N, CA and C atoms as an extended XYZ file, in Angstrom:
555
Properties=species:S:1:pos:R:3:atomname:S:1:resname:S:1:resid:I:1 pbc="F F F"
N         5.703       51.975      106.537 N   UNK     1
C         5.597       50.578      106.894 CA  UNK     1
C         4.418       49.925      106.154 C   UNK     1
N         3.278       50.640      106.081 N   UNK     2
C         2.112       50.102      105.379 CA  UNK     2
C         2.425       49.903      103.902 C   UNK     2
N         3.148       50.848      103.303 N   UNK     3
C         3.515       50.750      101.889 CA  UNK     3
C         4.398       49.542      101.644 C   UNK     3
N         5.373       49.323      102.537 N   UNK     4
C         6.268       48.181      102.392 CA  UNK     4
C         5.484       46.871      102.534 C   UNK     4
N         4.563       46.805      103.502 N   UNK     5
C         3.751       45.615      103.684 CA  UNK     5
C         2.865       45.359      102.457 C   UNK     5
N         2.278       46.424      101.911 N   UNK     6
C         1.423       46.280      100.722 CA  UNK     6
C         2.236       45.768       99.538 C   UNK     6
N         3.455       46.301       99.348 N   UNK     7
C         4.309       45.849       98.251 CA  UNK     7
C         4.683       44.386       98.419 C   UNK     7
N         4.998       43.976       99.651 N   UNK     8
C         5.341       42.579       99.923 CA  UNK     8
C         4.145       41.671       99.663 C   UNK     8
N         2.967       42.063      100.110 N   UNK     9
C         1.761       41.265       99.886 CA  UNK     9
C         1.460       41.134       98.402 C   UNK     9
N         1.606       42.232       97.664 N   UNK    10
C         1.365       42.205       96.222 CA  UNK    10
C         2.361       41.279       95.525 C   UNK    10
N         3.641       41.326       95.928 N   UNK    11
C         4.667       40.449       95.352 CA  UNK    11
C         4.342       38.985       95.603 C   UNK    11
N         3.915       38.663       96.803 N   UNK    12
C         3.550       37.277       97.122 CA  UNK    12
C         2.341       36.831       96.316 C   UNK    12
N         1.392       37.736       96.103 N   UNK    13
C         0.220       37.430       95.289 CA  UNK    13
C         0.624       37.109       93.855 C   UNK    13
N         1.539       37.899       93.292 N   UNK    14
C         2.000       37.654       91.926 CA  UNK    14
C         2.713       36.314       91.803 C   UNK    14
N         3.551       35.983       92.773 N   UNK    15
C         4.264       34.705       92.748 CA  UNK    15
C         3.264       33.559       92.831 C   UNK    15
N         2.241       33.703       93.668 N   UNK    16
C         1.233       32.662       93.816 CA  UNK    16
C         0.379       32.484       92.576 C   UNK    16
N         0.349       33.482       91.706 N   UNK    17
C        -0.480       33.428       90.516 CA  UNK    17
C         0.286       32.973       89.276 C   UNK    17
N         1.569       32.670       89.405 N   UNK    18
C         2.331       32.296       88.211 CA  UNK    18
C         1.842       30.969       87.655 C   UNK    18
N         1.940       30.847       86.344 N   UNK    19
C         1.441       29.681       85.627 CA  UNK    19
C         2.328       28.468       85.892 C   UNK    19
N         1.698       27.333       86.038 N   UNK    20
C         2.386       26.055       86.183 CA  UNK    20
C         1.975       25.173       85.010 C   UNK    20
N         2.839       24.259       84.605 N   UNK    21
C         2.520       23.390       83.480 CA  UNK    21
C         1.278       22.531       83.774 C   UNK    21
N         1.031       22.229       85.036 N   UNK    22
C        -0.171       21.466       85.421 CA  UNK    22
C        -1.472       22.188       85.068 C   UNK    22
N        -1.411       23.512       84.900 N   UNK    23
C        -2.604       24.278       84.544 CA  UNK    23
C        -3.179       23.847       83.197 C   UNK    23
N        -2.396       23.116       82.394 N   UNK    24
C        -2.807       22.756       81.033 CA  UNK    24
C        -3.140       21.273       80.868 C   UNK    24
N        -3.345       20.553       81.968 N   UNK    25
C        -3.543       19.100       81.869 CA  UNK    25
C        -4.807       18.690       81.112 C   UNK    25
N        -5.786       19.552       81.010 N   UNK    26
C        -7.033       19.218       80.303 CA  UNK    26
C        -7.056       19.746       78.870 C   UNK    26
N        -5.909       20.156       78.329 N   UNK    27
C        -5.881       20.747       76.994 CA  UNK    27
C        -5.358       19.751       75.961 C   UNK    27
N        -5.635       20.053       74.721 N   UNK    28
C        -5.132       19.219       73.629 CA  UNK    28
C        -4.803       20.129       72.452 C   UNK    28
N        -4.013       19.696       71.488 N   UNK    29
C        -3.450       18.354       71.353 CA  UNK    29
C        -2.333       18.127       72.379 C   UNK    29
N        -2.090       16.863       72.685 N   UNK    30
C        -1.047       16.513       73.644 CA  UNK    30
C         0.319       16.783       73.021 C   UNK    30
N         1.123       17.616       73.692 N   UNK    31
C         2.455       17.951       73.186 CA  UNK    31
C         3.478       16.949       73.712 C   UNK    31
N         4.260       16.410       72.775 N   UNK    32
C         5.386       15.546       73.134 CA  UNK    32
C         6.587       16.059       72.348 C   UNK    32
N         7.576       16.541       73.067 N   UNK    33
C         8.761       17.126       72.452 CA  UNK    33
C         9.399       16.169       71.456 C   UNK    33
N         9.498       14.894       71.814 N   UNK    34
C        10.156       13.908       70.951 CA  UNK    34
C         9.348       13.587       69.699 C   UNK    34
N         8.076       13.822       69.700 N   UNK    35
C         7.276       13.595       68.492 CA  UNK    35
C         7.274       14.823       67.598 C   UNK    35
N         7.107       16.011       68.227 N   UNK    36
C         7.065       17.226       67.414 CA  UNK    36
C         8.422       17.495       66.753 C   UNK    36
N         9.490       17.395       67.516 N   UNK    37
C        10.824       17.676       66.978 CA  UNK    37
C        11.510       16.407       66.484 C   UNK    37
N        10.793       15.640       65.703 N   UNK    38
C        11.342       14.462       65.025 CA  UNK    38
C        11.240       14.750       63.528 C   UNK    38
N        12.383       14.896       62.876 N   UNK    39
C        12.398       15.286       61.470 CA  UNK    39
C        12.705       16.765       61.336 C   UNK    39
N        12.308       17.332       60.208 N   UNK    40
C        12.635       18.731       59.909 CA  UNK    40
C        11.535       19.680       60.376 C   UNK    40
N        11.967       20.808       60.944 N   UNK    41
C        11.068       21.852       61.429 CA  UNK    41
C        11.712       23.198       61.077 C   UNK    41
N        10.897       24.188       60.779 N   UNK    42
C        11.402       25.546       60.545 CA  UNK    42
C        10.695       26.487       61.517 C   UNK    42
N        11.388       27.562       61.902 N   UNK    43
C        10.799       28.516       62.841 CA  UNK    43
C        11.259       29.933       62.512 C   UNK    43
N        10.418       30.898       62.886 N   UNK    44
C        10.733       32.314       62.743 CA  UNK    44
C        10.531       32.951       64.102 C   UNK    44
N        11.427       33.870       64.467 N   UNK    45
C        11.305       34.471       65.783 CA  UNK    45
C        11.825       35.876       65.851 C   UNK    45
N        11.620       36.460       67.038 N   UNK    46
C        12.120       37.808       67.297 CA  UNK    46
C        12.490       37.912       68.766 C   UNK    46
N        13.440       38.813       69.030 N   UNK    47
C        13.868       39.105       70.386 CA  UNK    47
C        13.463       40.543       70.687 C   UNK    47
N        12.817       40.730       71.835 N   UNK    48
C        12.409       42.065       72.264 CA  UNK    48
C        13.132       42.393       73.567 C   UNK    48
N        13.614       43.618       73.683 N   UNK    49
C        14.298       44.013       74.912 CA  UNK    49
C        13.280       44.344       76.003 C   UNK    49
N        13.773       44.821       77.152 N   UNK    50
C        12.924       45.123       78.311 CA  UNK    50
C        11.844       46.161       78.013 C   UNK    50
N        12.029       46.987       76.967 N   UNK    51
C        11.032       48.005       76.620 CA  UNK    51
C        10.070       47.531       75.532 C   UNK    51
N        10.156       46.235       75.159 N   UNK    52
C         9.345       45.602       74.104 CA  UNK    52
C         9.791       45.964       72.696 C   UNK    52
N        10.922       46.650       72.552 N   UNK    53
C        11.448       46.972       71.226 CA  UNK    53
C        12.065       45.720       70.603 C   UNK    53
N        11.693       45.420       69.355 N   UNK    54
C        12.280       44.284       68.645 CA  UNK    54
C        13.726       44.638       68.309 C   UNK    54
N        14.656       43.817       68.805 N   UNK    55
C        16.081       44.076       68.589 CA  UNK    55
C        16.708       43.119       67.580 C   UNK    55
N        16.095       41.963       67.375 N   UNK    56
C        16.608       40.999       66.392 CA  UNK    56
C        15.459       40.144       65.885 C   UNK    56
N        15.607       39.711       64.643 N   UNK    57
C        14.694       38.726       64.059 CA  UNK    57
C        15.549       37.592       63.523 C   UNK    57
N        14.951       36.408       63.427 N   UNK    58
C        15.727       35.258       62.975 CA  UNK    58
C        14.829       34.183       62.398 C   UNK    58
N        15.473       33.269       61.694 N   UNK    59
C        14.833       32.069       61.171 CA  UNK    59
C        15.705       30.891       61.616 C   UNK    59
N        15.086       29.760       61.906 N   UNK    60
C        15.826       28.582       62.365 CA  UNK    60
C        15.386       27.365       61.560 C   UNK    60
N        16.344       26.639       61.018 N   UNK    61
C        16.082       25.346       60.383 CA  UNK    61
C        16.589       24.269       61.330 C   UNK    61
N        15.719       23.314       61.678 N   UNK    62
C        16.046       22.291       62.665 CA  UNK    62
C        15.809       20.900       62.109 C   UNK    62
N        16.607       19.963       62.593 N   UNK    63
C        16.399       18.550       62.314 CA  UNK    63
C        16.544       17.793       63.617 C   UNK    63
N        15.521       17.032       63.961 N   UNK    64
C        15.547       16.237       65.186 CA  UNK    64
C        15.495       14.755       64.872 C   UNK    64
N        16.168       13.979       65.706 N   UNK    65
C        16.118       12.516       65.579 CA  UNK    65
C        16.124       11.909       66.978 C   UNK    65
N        15.390       10.817       67.134 N   UNK    66
C        15.215       10.176       68.441 CA  UNK    66
C        15.433        8.677       68.338 C   UNK    66
N        15.957        8.103       69.416 N   UNK    67
C        16.139        6.658       69.523 CA  UNK    67
C        15.566        6.189       70.854 C   UNK    67
N        14.972        5.004       70.834 N   UNK    68
C        14.478        4.407       72.076 CA  UNK    68
C        15.645        3.792       72.830 C   UNK    68
N        15.618        3.954       74.137 N   UNK    69
C        16.609        3.328       75.015 CA  UNK    69
C        15.853        2.619       76.130 C   UNK    69
N        16.540        1.801       76.904 N   UNK    70
C        15.873        1.045       77.968 CA  UNK    70
C        15.233        1.951       79.006 C   UNK    70
N        15.840        3.074       79.300 N   UNK    71
C        15.339        3.958       80.354 CA  UNK    71
C        14.522        5.129       79.821 C   UNK    71
N        14.288        5.206       78.529 N   UNK    72
C        13.538        6.308       77.938 CA  UNK    72
C        13.952        6.512       76.506 C   UNK    72
N        13.978        7.756       76.056 N   UNK    73
C        14.378        8.083       74.694 CA  UNK    73
C        15.530        9.083       74.732 C   UNK    73
N        16.386        8.992       73.730 N   UNK    74
C        17.449        9.984       73.579 CA  UNK    74
C        17.302       10.619       72.206 C   UNK    74
N        17.698       11.879       72.113 N   UNK    75
C        17.549       12.560       70.844 CA  UNK    75
C        18.576       13.648       70.644 C   UNK    75
N        18.637       14.107       69.392 N   UNK    76
C        19.493       15.223       69.010 CA  UNK    76
C        18.624       16.199       68.225 C   UNK    76
N        18.711       17.475       68.575 N   UNK    77
C        18.025       18.529       67.832 CA  UNK    77
C        19.101       19.487       67.343 C   UNK    77
N        19.305       19.501       66.031 N   UNK    78
C        20.344       20.306       65.386 CA  UNK    78
C        19.685       21.558       64.826 C   UNK    78
N        20.063       22.741       65.350 N   UNK    79
C        19.428       24.004       64.991 CA  UNK    79
C        20.417       24.927       64.275 C   UNK    79
N        19.998       25.492       63.124 N   UNK    80
C        20.775       26.501       62.402 CA  UNK    80
C        20.001       27.807       62.455 C   UNK    80
N        20.604       28.844       63.037 N   UNK    81
C        19.978       30.150       63.181 CA  UNK    81
C        20.512       31.100       62.118 C   UNK    81
N        19.599       31.837       61.475 N   UNK    82
C        19.946       32.864       60.496 CA  UNK    82
C        19.320       34.167       60.983 C   UNK    82
N        20.150       35.119       61.424 N   UNK    83
C        19.673       36.382       61.973 CA  UNK    83
C        19.557       37.443       60.883 C   UNK    83
N        18.688       38.427       61.126 N   UNK    84
C        18.449       39.483       60.141 CA  UNK    84
C        19.667       40.370       59.896 C   UNK    84
N        20.645       40.346       60.799 N   UNK    85
C        21.861       41.147       60.595 CA  UNK    85
C        22.969       40.358       59.894 C   UNK    85
N        22.653       39.134       59.433 N   UNK    86
C        23.622       38.319       58.706 CA  UNK    86
C        24.349       37.303       59.561 C   UNK    86
N        24.275       37.432       60.879 N   UNK    87
C        24.932       36.446       61.749 CA  UNK    87
C        24.259       35.084       61.593 C   UNK    87
N        25.054       34.042       61.680 N   UNK    88
C        24.546       32.668       61.668 CA  UNK    88
C        25.091       31.958       62.903 C   UNK    88
N        24.314       31.036       63.429 N   UNK    89
C        24.713       30.321       64.636 CA  UNK    89
C        24.157       28.906       64.572 C   UNK    89
N        24.751       28.032       65.340 N   UNK    90
C        24.283       26.643       65.386 CA  UNK    90
C        24.262       26.187       66.837 C   UNK    90
N        23.211       25.479       67.210 N   UNK    91
C        23.097       24.866       68.538 CA  UNK    91
C        22.683       23.420       68.324 C   UNK    91
N        23.386       22.521       68.976 N   UNK    92
C        23.036       21.104       68.917 CA  UNK    92
C        22.638       20.658       70.320 C   UNK    92
N        21.358       20.340       70.461 N   UNK    93
C        20.840       19.841       71.730 CA  UNK    93
C        21.001       18.323       71.792 C   UNK    93
N        21.442       17.815       72.920 N   UNK    94
C        21.406       16.380       73.236 CA  UNK    94
C        20.319       16.232       74.282 C   UNK    94
N        19.283       15.477       73.941 N   UNK    95
C        18.068       15.427       74.754 CA  UNK    95
C        17.794       14.023       75.279 C   UNK    95
N        17.117       13.984       76.425 N   UNK    96
C        16.697       12.716       77.027 CA  UNK    96
C        15.268       12.847       77.520 C   UNK    96
N        14.488       11.809       77.306 N   UNK    97
C        13.137       11.742       77.860 CA  UNK    97
C        13.112       10.545       78.792 C   UNK    97
N        12.866       10.782       80.073 N   UNK    98
C        12.832        9.690       81.038 CA  UNK    98
C        11.499        8.954       80.953 C   UNK    98
N        11.438        7.826       81.614 N   UNK    99
C        10.218        7.015       81.608 CA  UNK    99
C         9.034        7.775       82.198 C   UNK    99
N         9.285        8.731       83.098 N   UNK   100
C         8.187        9.496       83.699 CA  UNK   100
C         7.814       10.750       82.893 C   UNK   100
N         8.405       10.905       81.689 N   UNK   101
C         8.031       11.993       80.800 CA  UNK   101
C         8.777       13.297       81.015 C   UNK   101
N         9.762       13.318       81.892 N   UNK   102
C        10.571       14.515       82.112 CA  UNK   102
C        11.684       14.552       81.070 C   UNK   102
N        11.875       15.728       80.475 N   UNK   103
C        12.928       15.909       79.478 CA  UNK   103
C        14.109       16.647       80.115 C   UNK   103
N        15.317       16.252       79.745 N   UNK   104
C        16.523       16.972       80.121 CA  UNK   104
C        17.360       17.139       78.865 C   UNK   104
N        18.261       18.113       78.900 N   UNK   105
C        19.080       18.330       77.720 CA  UNK   105
C        20.296       19.175       78.012 C   UNK   105
N        21.198       19.164       77.034 N   UNK   106
C        22.401       19.980       77.127 CA  UNK   106
C        22.776       20.443       75.726 C   UNK   106
N        23.519       21.542       75.686 N   UNK   107
C        24.026       22.098       74.431 CA  UNK   107
C        25.296       22.877       74.762 C   UNK   107
N        26.106       23.171       73.755 N   UNK   108
C        27.381       23.833       73.962 CA  UNK   108
C        27.301       25.174       74.653 C   UNK   108
N        26.241       25.952       74.411 N   UNK   109
C        26.115       27.271       75.024 CA  UNK   109
C        25.136       27.298       76.192 C   UNK   109
N        24.799       26.095       76.708 N   UNK   110
C        23.894       25.978       77.845 CA  UNK   110
C        24.715       25.561       79.068 C   UNK   110
N        24.590       26.331       80.130 N   UNK   111
C        25.302       26.055       81.370 CA  UNK   111
C        24.475       25.082       82.206 C   UNK   111
N        25.049       23.912       82.510 N   UNK   112
C        24.303       22.906       83.256 CA  UNK   112
C        23.300       22.207       82.362 C   UNK   112
N        22.323       21.556       82.981 N   UNK   113
C        21.300       20.827       82.235 CA  UNK   113
C        20.008       21.626       82.148 C   UNK   113
N        19.360       21.522       81.006 N   UNK   114
C        18.012       22.057       80.824 CA  UNK   114
C        17.045       20.989       81.306 C   UNK   114
N        15.868       21.403       81.767 N   UNK   115
C        14.857       20.418       82.147 CA  UNK   115
C        13.477       20.966       81.832 C   UNK   115
N        12.569       20.033       81.542 N   UNK   116
C        11.222       20.458       81.207 CA  UNK   116
C        10.223       19.333       81.270 C   UNK   116
N         8.967       19.736       81.191 N   UNK   117
C         7.861       18.789       81.278 CA  UNK   117
C         6.725       19.265       80.388 C   UNK   117
N         6.082       18.314       79.743 N   UNK   118
C         4.920       18.603       78.902 CA  UNK   118
C         3.675       18.057       79.576 C   UNK   118
N         2.642       18.886       79.621 N   UNK   119
C         1.328       18.452       80.099 CA  UNK   119
C         0.300       19.122       79.199 C   UNK   119
N        -0.614       18.305       78.645 N   UNK   120
C        -1.584       18.846       77.703 CA  UNK   120
C        -0.869       19.400       76.490 C   UNK   120
N        -1.277       20.586       76.031 N   UNK   121
C        -0.667       21.175       74.835 CA  UNK   121
C         0.545       22.045       75.154 C   UNK   121
N         0.967       22.096       76.425 N   UNK   122
C         2.041       22.991       76.855 CA  UNK   122
C         3.296       22.240       77.290 C   UNK   122
N         4.418       22.923       77.116 N   UNK   123
C         5.716       22.405       77.538 CA  UNK   123
C         6.497       23.546       78.165 C   UNK   123
N         7.028       23.328       79.371 N   UNK   124
C         7.839       24.336       80.047 CA  UNK   124
C         9.267       23.817       80.149 C   UNK   124
N        10.214       24.588       79.616 N   UNK   125
C        11.620       24.203       79.483 CA  UNK   125
C        12.450       25.303       80.128 C   UNK   125
N        13.327       24.958       81.086 N   UNK   126
C        14.145       25.961       81.783 CA  UNK   126
C        15.612       25.605       81.654 C   UNK   126
N        16.421       26.648       81.393 N   UNK   127
C        17.859       26.435       81.273 CA  UNK   127
C        18.599       27.761       81.373 C   UNK   127
N        19.917       27.677       81.543 N   UNK   128
C        20.785       28.850       81.604 CA  UNK   128
C        21.599       28.919       80.328 C   UNK   128
N        21.453       30.027       79.604 N   UNK   129
C        22.110       30.213       78.318 CA  UNK   129
C        23.270       31.198       78.456 C   UNK   129
N        24.419       30.820       77.906 N   UNK   130
C        25.587       31.697       77.886 CA  UNK   130
C        25.566       32.498       76.587 C   UNK   130
N        25.652       33.819       76.710 N   UNK   131
C        25.557       34.716       75.553 CA  UNK   131
C        26.763       35.658       75.549 C   UNK   131
N        27.403       35.788       74.384 N   UNK   132
C        28.500       36.742       74.224 CA  UNK   132
C        27.938       38.090       73.782 C   UNK   132
N        28.286       39.145       74.533 N   UNK   133
C        27.869       40.504       74.200 CA  UNK   133
C        29.095       41.404       74.347 C   UNK   133
N        29.487       42.040       73.252 N   UNK   134
C        30.632       42.957       73.271 CA  UNK   134
C        31.858       42.346       73.942 C   UNK   134
N        32.264       41.175       73.487 N   UNK   135
C        33.453       40.480       73.979 CA  UNK   135
C        33.375       40.046       75.443 C   UNK   135
N        32.177       40.051       76.027 N   UNK   136
C        31.985       39.549       77.388 CA  UNK   136
C        30.963       38.425       77.351 C   UNK   136
N        31.070       37.520       78.307 N   UNK   137
C        30.165       36.369       78.400 CA  UNK   137
C        29.188       36.595       79.556 C   UNK   137
N        27.897       36.428       79.277 N   UNK   138
C        26.855       36.567       80.289 CA  UNK   138
C        26.014       35.301       80.314 C   UNK   138
N        25.493       34.959       81.486 N   UNK   139
C        24.597       33.813       81.615 CA  UNK   139
C        23.217       34.331       81.981 C   UNK   139
N        22.214       33.910       81.202 N   UNK   140
C        20.827       34.304       81.424 CA  UNK   140
C        19.995       33.061       81.735 C   UNK   140
N        19.020       33.213       82.623 N   UNK   141
C        18.063       32.145       82.916 CA  UNK   141
C        16.915       32.264       81.924 C   UNK   141
N        16.624       31.178       81.198 N   UNK   142
C        15.531       31.184       80.226 CA  UNK   142
C        14.377       30.325       80.726 C   UNK   142
N        13.188       30.883       80.677 N   UNK   143
C        11.951       30.190       81.037 CA  UNK   143
C        11.119       30.117       79.763 C   UNK   143
N        11.172       28.957       79.134 N   UNK   144
C        10.626       28.705       77.805 CA  UNK   144
C         9.244       28.046       77.934 C   UNK   144
N         8.243       28.604       77.266 N   UNK   145
C         6.906       28.007       77.221 CA  UNK   145
C         6.539       27.738       75.767 C   UNK   145
N         6.275       26.479       75.444 N   UNK   146
C         5.850       26.086       74.100 CA  UNK   146
C         4.402       25.618       74.173 C   UNK   146
N         3.627       26.001       73.149 N   UNK   147
C         2.204       25.639       73.080 CA  UNK   147
C         1.915       25.060       71.702 C   UNK   147
N         1.518       23.795       71.652 N   UNK   148
C         1.224       23.161       70.372 CA  UNK   148
C        -0.168       23.567       69.915 C   UNK   148
N        -0.235       24.222       68.756 N   UNK   149
C        -1.507       24.720       68.240 CA  UNK   149
C        -2.266       23.658       67.467 C   UNK   149
N        -1.539       22.891       66.658 N   UNK   150
C        -2.124       21.781       65.911 CA  UNK   150
C        -0.987       20.817       65.575 C   UNK   150
N        -1.252       19.892       64.697 N   UNK   151
C        -0.263       18.870       64.332 CA  UNK   151
C         1.050       19.466       63.805 C   UNK   151
N         0.963       20.616       63.160 N   UNK   152
C         2.121       21.197       62.482 CA  UNK   152
C         2.721       22.435       63.156 C   UNK   152
N         1.942       23.184       63.918 N   UNK   153
C         2.389       24.486       64.396 CA  UNK   153
C         2.498       24.562       65.917 C   UNK   153
N         3.489       25.356       66.326 N   UNK   154
C         3.820       25.491       67.737 CA  UNK   154
C         4.222       26.939       67.995 C   UNK   154
N         3.739       27.526       69.085 N   UNK   155
C         4.153       28.876       69.503 CA  UNK   155
C         5.051       28.743       70.719 C   UNK   155
N         6.049       29.622       70.793 N   UNK   156
C         7.004       29.614       71.892 CA  UNK   156
C         7.164       31.032       72.421 C   UNK   156
N         7.140       31.160       73.730 N   UNK   157
C         7.395       32.454       74.363 CA  UNK   157
C         8.392       32.213       75.489 C   UNK   157
N         9.476       32.991       75.464 N   UNK   158
C        10.553       32.788       76.430 CA  UNK   158
C        10.861       34.077       77.163 C   UNK   158
N        10.961       33.988       78.484 N   UNK   159
C        11.445       35.109       79.292 CA  UNK   159
C        12.928       34.877       79.545 C   UNK   159
N        13.741       35.874       79.204 N   UNK   160
C        15.188       35.818       79.419 CA  UNK   160
C        15.481       36.713       80.615 C   UNK   160
N        16.026       36.113       81.689 N   UNK   161
C        16.185       36.858       82.940 CA  UNK   161
C        17.638       36.905       83.408 C   UNK   161
N        17.939       37.995       84.098 N   UNK   162
C        19.217       38.169       84.771 CA  UNK   162
C        18.896       38.651       86.177 C   UNK   162
N        19.377       37.946       87.188 N   UNK   163
C        19.096       38.262       88.595 CA  UNK   163
C        17.590       38.320       88.861 C   UNK   163
N        16.811       37.454       88.179 N   UNK   164
C        15.373       37.385       88.382 CA  UNK   164
C        14.559       38.436       87.654 C   UNK   164
N        15.219       39.336       86.925 N   UNK   165
C        14.526       40.407       86.212 CA  UNK   165
C        14.506       40.075       84.719 C   UNK   165
N        13.333       40.157       84.100 N   UNK   166
C        13.217       39.897       82.667 CA  UNK   166
C        13.883       41.031       81.895 C   UNK   166
N        14.920       40.667       81.125 N   UNK   167
C        15.661       41.658       80.337 CA  UNK   167
C        15.309       41.573       78.859 C   UNK   167
N        14.713       40.447       78.447 N   UNK   168
C        14.299       40.278       77.052 CA  UNK   168
C        13.246       39.181       76.978 C   UNK   168
N        12.481       39.216       75.894 N   UNK   169
C        11.519       38.150       75.601 CA  UNK   169
C        11.753       37.674       74.180 C   UNK   169
N        11.611       36.374       73.992 N   UNK   170
C        11.797       35.760       72.685 CA  UNK   170
C        10.481       35.097       72.300 C   UNK   170
N        10.020       35.375       71.093 N   UNK   171
C         8.800       34.764       70.577 CA  UNK   171
C         9.167       34.013       69.305 C   UNK   171
N         8.714       32.750       69.209 N   UNK   172
C         9.053       31.918       68.053 CA  UNK   172
C         7.801       31.187       67.568 C   UNK   172
N         7.640       31.117       66.251 N   UNK   173
C         6.574       30.345       65.603 CA  UNK   173
C         7.222       29.189       64.842 C   UNK   173
N         6.868       27.950       65.180 N   UNK   174
C         7.403       26.752       64.541 CA  UNK   174
C         6.382       26.183       63.567 C   UNK   174
N         6.874       25.634       62.455 N   UNK   175
C         6.001       25.013       61.464 CA  UNK   175
C         6.705       23.801       60.860 C   UNK   175
N         6.004       22.683       60.785 N   UNK   176
C         6.588       21.496       60.160 CA  UNK   176
C         5.694       20.926       59.056 C   UNK   176
N         4.732       21.749       58.610 N   UNK   177
C         3.857       21.307       57.525 CA  UNK   177
C         4.663       21.193       56.230 C   UNK   177
N         4.390       20.141       55.482 N   UNK   178
C         5.082       19.903       54.209 CA  UNK   178
C         4.290       20.527       53.064 C   UNK   178
N         4.883       21.087       52.022 N   UNK   179
C         6.334       21.170       51.878 CA  UNK   179
C         6.899       22.203       52.848 C   UNK   179
N         8.005       21.861       53.463 N   UNK   180
C         8.646       22.700       54.440 CA  UNK   180
C         9.254       23.922       53.771 C   UNK   180
N         9.043       25.091       54.353 N   UNK   181
C         9.673       26.318       53.844 CA  UNK   181
C        11.139       26.315       54.230 C   UNK   181
N        11.890       27.302       53.776 N   UNK   182
C        13.316       27.428       54.096 CA  UNK   182
C        13.591       28.848       54.575 C   UNK   182
N        14.660       29.001       55.307 N   UNK   183
C        15.096       30.336       55.723 CA  UNK   183
C        15.720       31.052       54.541 C   UNK   183
N        15.554       32.364       54.499 N   UNK   184
C        16.275       33.175       53.498 CA  UNK   184
C        17.644       33.457       54.073 C   UNK   184
N        18.667       33.104       53.311 N   UNK   185
C        20.031       33.216       53.841 CA  UNK   185
C        20.759       34.368       53.218 C   UNK   185
């Protein structure tokens, strides 16, 4: 009984210690998704499984565009993925920024709406991604954290979860400094 109580107390402590986007309100530079992802951006990333083994590497070429609307901003982020095993993929995000600074979005392989908020140099984006594995479709919950390092560079760390358990982590480095590099295809 004592062991079970200790495990429960420890679990509650861990949940209480999880990072919130508000933790970054005093940081800079100020991250704005619609400003950073406006125009061309390139990124390099890797996927690590539950044991931290790198299982895939990739490069992404992106183009973002935004328009002002009466209730906020709308945008499109067009992403081309080039994986180290030769696979190529494309995701087109349709994004919205409300007047209160909350972002929402959708894409063809995203179940439901994504939502996120930027405070200080950090942005937290959550969504459910549908992934095909061995002719089966799985839905994973993604908890995406982006950190703007400077005017041109951004780091991203994502926990990919199934039933609340992290099954993979994705790390991505974004760069929009000119001249823009390209993915090797």
